[in-house]
C-alpha positions in Angstrom: 5.4 -24.5 32.3 8.5 -26.3 31.2 6.6 -28.1 28.4 5.2 -24.8 27.1 8.6 -23.2 27.2 10.1 -26.1 25.3 7.3 -25.9 22.7 7.9 -22.1 22.2 11.6 -22.7 21.8 11.0 -25.4 19.3 8.6 -23.3 17.3 11.1 -20.4 17.3 14.0 -22.6 16.4 12.1 -24.2 13.5 10.9 -20.9 12.2 14.4 -19.5 12.1 15.7 -22.7 10.6 13.1 -22.5 7.9 14.1 -18.8 7.1 17.7 -19.9 7.0 16.9 -22.6 4.5 14.9 -20.1 2.4 17.9 -17.8 2.2 20.3 -20.6 1.4 18.2 -22.2 -1.3 16.7 -18.9 -2.6 17.4 -19.7 -6.3 16.0 -23.2 -6.4 12.9 -22.0 -4.5 12.5 -19.2 -7.1 12.6 -21.7 -10.0 9.9 -23.8 -8.4 7.6 -20.8 -7.6 8.1 -19.4 -11.1 6.4 -22.5 -12.5 3.2 -21.6 -10.7 3.5 -17.8 -10.9 5.5 -16.2 -13.8 5.6 -12.9 -11.9 7.6 -14.4 -9.0 10.6 -12.0 -8.4 14.1 -13.4 -8.7 16.3 -13.3 -5.6 19.0 -10.6 -5.9 21.1 -8.3 -3.7 18.6 -5.4 -3.9 15.0 -4.6 -4.6 13.0 -1.5 -5.7 9.5 -0.6 -4.5 7.3 2.2 -5.9 4.5 3.8 -3.9 1.7 5.7 -5.7 -1.3 7.4 -4.2 -2.6 10.7 -2.8 -1.4 12.7 0.3 -2.2 9.7 2.6 0.7 7.9 1.0 2.8 11.1 0.3 3.0 11.4 4.1 5.2 8.3 4.1 7.9 10.4 2.6 10.9 8.6 1.3 9.9 5.4 3.1 12.4 5.6 5.9 10.0 3.8 8.3 9.1 1.1 5.7 12.8 0.5 5.1 13.4 0.3 8.9 10.9 -2.5 9.2 12.0 -4.3 6.1 15.6 -4.2 7.3 14.6 -6.6 10.1 13.4 -9.1 7.5 15.9 -8.5 4.8 19.1 -7.5 6.7 21.4 -8.2 3.8 19.3 -6.6 1.0 19.5 -3.1 -0.3 15.9 -1.9 -0.7 15.0 1.3 -2.5 11.7 3.0 -2.2 10.4 5.6 -4.7 7.3 7.5 -3.5 5.5 9.1 -6.4 2.5 10.0 -4.3 1.0 13.6 -4.6 -1.6 15.3 -2.4 -5.0 16.3 -3.9 -4.7 13.8 -6.8 -7.3 11.2 -7.6 -7.2 7.8 -9.3 -7.8 9.3 -12.8 -4.3 10.8 -12.7 -2.7 7.4 -12.4 -2.4 6.4 -16.2 -0.8 9.8 -17.0 1.6 9.6 -14.1 2.7 6.1 -15.2 3.8 7.2 -18.7 4.3 11.0 -18.7 6.4 13.7 -17.0 4.0 15.3 -14.6 4.0 18.6 -12.7 1.9 18.9 -9.5 2.2 22.3 -7.8 5.8 22.8 -9.0 6.9 19.2 -8.1 8.2 17.5 -11.2 7.9 13.8 -11.5 9.4 11.5 -14.1 7.2 8.9 -15.7 6.8 6.1 -13.1 7.3 3.4 -15.7 10.7 4.9 -16.6 11.8 3.7 -13.1 12.9 0.0 -12.8 11.0 -1.6 -9.9 10.0 -5.0 -8.5 6.9 -4.0 -6.6 4.4 -1.2 -7.2 2.0 -0.4 -4.3 -1.1 1.4 -5.5 -3.1 3.1 -2.8 -6.8 3.6 -3.2 -6.8 7.5 -3.7 -10.0 7.1 -1.6 -9.5 10.4 0.3 -9.8 12.1 -3.1 -13.0 10.6 -4.4 -14.5 11.3 -7.8 -17.3 13.5 -6.3 -18.2 15.0 -9.7 -19.8 11.6 -10.5 -22.5 9.6 -8.8 -21.1 7.1 -6.4 -21.9 4.2 -8.7 -20.3 5.9 -11.8 -17.3 7.1 -9.8 -16.5 3.6 -8.5 -17.0 2.2 -12.0 -14.4 4.7 -13.3 -12.1 3.8 -10.4 -12.1 0.2 -11.5 -11.7 1.0 -15.2 -8.7 3.2 -14.4 -7.2 0.4 -12.4 -7.7 -2.0 -15.3 -6.0 0.5 -17.6 -3.1 1.1 -15.2 -2.4 -2.6 -14.7 -2.3 -3.2 -18.4 0.2 -0.3 -18.8 2.4 -1.8 -16.1 2.1 -5.3 -17.6 3.2 -4.0 -21.1 6.2 -2.0 -19.8 7.3 -4.0 -16.8 5.8 -7.5 -17.1 7.7 -9.0 -14.2 6.6 -6.3 -11.7 4.1 -7.3 -9.0 1.1 -5.0 -8.4 0.0 -4.7 -4.8 -3.0 -2.7 -3.6 -3.0 -0.7 -0.4 -6.1 0.4 1.5 -5.1 3.2 3.7 -6.3 4.4 7.2 -10.0 4.9 7.4 -11.4 8.4 7.7 -12.5 9.5 11.2 -16.2 8.7 11.7 -17.5 12.2 12.6 -14.5 14.6 12.6 -13.1 14.1 9.2 -11.3 17.2 7.9 -12.3 19.1 11.0 -9.1 21.1 10.9 -9.4 22.4 7.4 -13.1 22.9 6.5 -16.3 23.8 8.3 -19.1 21.4 7.7 -22.4 20.5 9.3 -22.1 17.1 11.2 -24.4 15.4 8.7 -22.4 16.7 5.7 -19.1 15.7 7.4 -20.4 12.1 7.8 -21.3 12.1 4.1 -17.7 13.0 3.3 -16.5 10.1 5.5 -19.0 7.7 3.9 -17.9 8.6 0.4 -14.2 8.2 1.1 -14.8 4.9 2.9 -16.8 3.7 -0.1 -13.9 4.3 -2.5 -11.4 2.6 -0.1 -13.7 -0.4 0.3 -14.1 -0.6 -3.5 -10.3 -0.7 -3.8 -10.4 -3.7 -1.4 -13.1 -5.4 -3.4 -11.2 -4.8 -6.6 -8.1 -6.5 -5.2 -10.2 -9.5 -4.1 -12.0 -9.8 -7.4 -8.8 -9.6 -9.4 -6.8 -11.8 -6.9 -4.2 -9.1 -6.3 -2.2 -8.9 -3.1 -3.9 -6.5 -0.7 -2.4 -4.6 2.3 -5.6 -3.9 4.2 -4.6 -1.1 6.6 -8.2 0.2 6.4 -9.9 -2.6 8.3 -7.1 -2.8 10.9 -7.5 1.0 11.5 -11.2 1.0 12.4 -12.4 1.9 15.8 -15.7 0.8 17.6 -17.7 3.4 15.6 -16.5 2.1 12.2 -14.2 5.0 11.5 -10.5 5.5 11.6 -9.0 5.2 15.1 -7.9 8.6 16.4 -4.4 7.4 17.3 -3.6 6.9 13.6 -5.0 10.3 12.5 -3.3 13.7 12.6 -5.5 15.9 14.9 -4.4 19.1 13.2 -6.5 18.3 10.1 -8.2 15.0 10.9 -7.3 13.7 7.5 -3.7 12.5 7.2 -1.9 9.9 9.2 -0.3 10.9 12.5 3.3 9.9 13.3 1.7 6.8 14.9 -0.3 6.3 11.8 2.8 6.5 9.6 4.5 3.9 11.7 1.4 1.7 11.5 1.1 1.9 7.7 4.8 1.4 7.3 4.9 -1.7 9.5 1.9 -3.2 7.8 3.5 -2.8 4.4 6.8 -4.4 5.5 5.0 -7.2 7.4 2.9 -8.0 4.4 5.8 -8.1 1.9 7.7 -10.4 4.2 4.8 -12.7 5.2 3.8 -13.2 1.6 7.4 -13.4 0.5 6.7 -10.9 -2.3 10.4 -10.2 -2.1 12.6 -13.3 -1.8 14.8 -13.6 1.3 
């Protein structure tokens, strides 16, 4: 028991010592990392993060919970979060929102690329699939739009890092139960279509070697749908308060563990 305790103490001490060294030598570490990745973010007193997605990400609000978790990792940094997410919007709106003033239900948004930011987290928009197309064609358009959006970001803000977010999975057999009446078979089709778009977003990240915050897979229950604890039971679509905390912590943990923002 004493040996185990000493090992745990040693690991904890070494981990904190390593973090301390990272903070002390942040600039030299940055110069080395930049040789291998030109998009490495330079250490500074504050960072800015943009969120973009549909209502699943809009529910994160001003990012209070994300900042709460990031504060534990970056206690001396000022971190701003700009949430440009809007409900009932799909991936095809992304290019327009990046470069133009947009109006959604009376909410006016400045062009995203007019904001200076270090990280942009793009959610899958999977809960608003391109149902007017066949699944194959819709997923193809999703990928083409992501290609276009990434190129626009690269042209305007070349030092920005693009991160993909796969949100909470839709509930297996009760999706949207609080807002629309559907036969069980049709409801499961809705779930399957939305899951397909989120999974496609995951695959896009892997194929393009982009950082991926995979909340989707961590949110699955034994039936392969979203765990009920993470889902608002008023509409069976959006994240519950527990779900919001879960997504927020996953975002913060990922940013820290991958050192996307220097200490």
